[in-house]
N, C-alpha and C positions, 0 to 999 in steps of 0.2 A: 246391407251390404250383401245378404244373400240373392236379393234379388238383383242388383247391379252384377254380379258373377253370373248369374244365371243370362242374363240379357244379353253379357259380352260372349258368353259360352254358344247362346244360340246365334249369335252375330257371328260367331265365326263357322260354325258349322254349315250357315247359310252361306259364307264367302268359301269357304273351300268346296265345295262341289263343282262349282262352274272351274275354279282355279285347277283341279285336278282331272276333271274331264278335258279342259283345254292342253293340259300338257301332256295329257296320256294319247290323245290323239296326235300330237305333234305338230299342232297348226301352225301354219305361217301367221305371220302377223304382216298383212299387209298396209301398205298406206290406204289402201282402197277401203278397207275396213274402218279406220278412221274415219276418210275424210271424202269417201267415195271416189277419190282418184286413182291413176291407172297404172303409175310408176310405183314400183315394188320395191322396197329394200332388198337387197342380194342375199340376206341369210334371214333365218326365222329366229324368232327369239329362244325357240326352245335348244336350238342348236348353239346358238351363243352361250348360252346359260350353258348347256353342255361342256362346250371346251372350257368355258372359265373355269368349272367345275373340276375338272381333271388338274388343273395346275393350282386350285386353293390350298392344297395341303404341301406343295412342293417345296424343299429345305432351301430358301434363296442365298440363305448364309453359306452353305457348303457348295453348292452348285450356282453355276450360271442362270439365268433368269432364261426360261424357255423362251422360243421366238417362233413366228408362224411361218409358212412356206413362202412369205414376202420379206423375212428377216427382221417383222416388227415386232416388240414385246409382247407377248400374248395379252398381258392384263391390260395394256396400251390399246391393243386393237379390240379387244372385248368392250374397251369403255367407249372407244369411238362407235362402236356398231351399236351399243345401248343406248348412246346419244342419239343416233340417229333413229333409232325405234321409237324411242321416246317424243323427237322430233315430229316423226310421221303420226304420232297419234296425235298430239297438238292439244292436249286436254289442261286446262286450267287445275292446278292442284286442289282446287275442292270438288271437281268432277271427277278425280282419279277413280278406277274402276280396277277389279283384282289386278289383271296384266299389267296396268301403271304403279301398282305397288311392288310386283313382285320384277319388272325394270330397275325401277328405284333402290329394291334391295340387292340385286345383282352389280348396280351402280356402285354402291357401296361396300361390295365384296370386291372389286377393282380398284376403287380410289385407294383402299385398306391396302392392298397388295403393292398398288405407286407408293406407298409410302404418302399420300395426300390425306394424312390422318382427320385434320378438321373437316374436309368436305367429305369424307366417310362418314363421319359422326354426325355430319347433318343428314347425309341422305338415310342412315340408320332413323334419326330422329322423325324424320318425316315421315317414315314406314309406321315406326314406333307408336305414333301419336294417332294413327289412323284406324286402331281397331281391326285393322288385318287379320288374319290367321298367321301372318308373318311377324305380327306387332311385338308378341313376347321374344321372338329370336332377334328381332331388329334391336328392341330395347338391350338386352343384354350385352350384344357388339358394340352398341352406341355408347354404353359406360366404359367399357374398353377402349375403344378409339378417342373418346373423351381425355381418357388419363394418358396415352399415347401423344393426343396432339398437345398437351399441356407438357410431358416430358421432351416436346420436339419444338417447344414455342422459343422464339428469340428473345435475346436479353431486352431489358425494358428499356437501358440506354448504353451508349457506348462506353467500353472498359475504361476507367480512368488510370488504368496500368497494366503492365505486362503481368504482375502478380494476381490483379483481379482477374485478367482473363483467363489465367492459369485455373484459379478455383472454381471459375465458373466450368472450367471443360472439364475439372476434376468431380462435380456436383452431376453433370448429366452422365458421365461414365457412368456414377455410383446408380442414378435413378434407372437409366437402362439397362444395368447388370440386372437389377433388381426385378425388374419387370420381366426380363428373362428367366429369371428362377422361377416366379411367380406362373408364368405361362408355359413352363416346362411341359415339354410333349404334346403342346399344341400348336396349332400354325404360326399364332403371333411370336412364338420364341424365337424363330429365324429373323422375324422383322425387328426384334428388338436387339437379338445378339448384332445384326447388320449396324444397327444404331450405335451400340456401345462402339464398336470397331472404328467406324466412322469418327467416332469423339477421340478413342484412344489415336488415331491417325491425326486428328486436329490437334492435340497436346505435342506430339512429336515434331509438329510442323511450327507449333508456337513457340517451344522451347528453341528450336535452329532461328527463326527468325529473331528471336531475342539473344541472339549469343552464347546460348547456355548448350554449347556441342557436347559437353561430358552430360549433360541432364539429358539431352535430347536422344543420345545415343541409349541409355539406362532405360528412356521410356519406350525407345523401340525396341528395345528386348524386352520390355514386358509385353510389346503390341504383338511380335512375334510368338512370344510362348502363351499367352494366353487365345491365341487366334491360330493355333495349329491344324484345326480343321477345317478354318475357312477357304472358300474358294479364291482368296485373295494374299494366300498364304506365301506366294511366290514373290506377290509383288513387296510383300514386307519384309521378307530377305533382300530385295534388291534396293530398298530404302532404307535398309540396315548396312547395307554393304558400300552404298553410297556416302551414309554418315562417316563409316570408319575410313573410308577412302577420301574423304574430304579433311578428316582430321590431319592423315600423313600429309597429304600434300599442305597443309597448315604449316605443320612442325619443319617440311623441308622449306617452306617459302620463308619463314622466320630464319632458318639458317641461312639463306642465300640474301638476304638483305641485310644481314649481321644484325638482325634484332637479339638474337640468341643462338648457340651453337646447337648444333643436330642434336637428340638423342636419340641415338643410331637405334638403341634396345626400344622405345617408346615407337620410334617411326618403323620399325620390322614388326612390333605387336600390332600396332593399327593397320598394316598392309595384310599381314595373315589373318587378322579377325574381317577385312573387306572381302579377301579371298575367299575364306571360308564360308561367308552368305553367299556371295557368288556362285560358288561352286554347287551348296545344298539346292538355290535358287537352279541350277542347270539340269539338277536329277528330277526336276518335277514332271507330269505328264504332261502341260500346254507347251505343243513345239513351240509358239511364239515367244512363249517363256524363256525357254532353253536356248534360243537364239538372243535374246535379248541379255541373259546371262553370260553366254560364253562372247559376245561382244563386249560387254562390261570388263571381262576377264582380259581378253586381248587389250584392253585399251590401257588398262592400269597396269599389266606386265609391261609395255612399250614405256608407258610413264616411267617405271621402276627402273628400266633398264638405262634409259636416260640418266635418270637422279645417278645411276651407280657410275656411269661411264664419266660425268663431270664430278664425282666423289675428290676430294684432296686426299 
């Protein structure tokens, strides 16, 4: 065992020196370096990795994802650049050198932030099995991504019932919340919180589709309460307002078609709750969200005025 450890350490030291020298020199990875060609990729690997590293700790749960000068997602742009650099080198995996492992590790970073967890796990696994100086870090991150990939996996078969769908959704919410707690204060926390939030939205949608309007409202209130720090908080408020507004319209429609007398107190309560949610969304920091909330307030006010005008 000691001999194996010594061999691995010596191999890592051997690999580390040229890698650090290459990084320290900020050498550009030209296609000519690998293939003898003259057409060079527009960015160096060091610049691409530096730009990616700047955003690896971004809290994408609380804040919008960063975009580059062209408006593209920084992680998607970084992955595109890394793929081009890898293609320019055009080396089979069995002939990879230090730079190739560095590219692949960076690809894992970008894939991770793009929530492509199985692909990220695969990239880290290739680096981890290489004996590269990045191997230990890649193996550690690969284990995390394998767990994320498992949590994000699709159901094995279609749902047999609405209840089965809701049970599956509840399990996903619980799993992602557990991962968010486990990875508290590290970059993966924001990813897990985004995933849990998405499944909470899915639960609201599933209940709505199944005609369980009161349950959908309760689930949406829980969504709002558990995601007050989210960048999507305003969207959740609009969703909640819409559910209340639709319920109020449903009460009025039942009375209009003589299915049941209008319960004025219930109608007014639902309407007030809708206005409250919209008004809170209108207090947000995003101009587009404020405009959307005001539009909904005006629309619901017009509807309510019409209802009152035709009330017996």
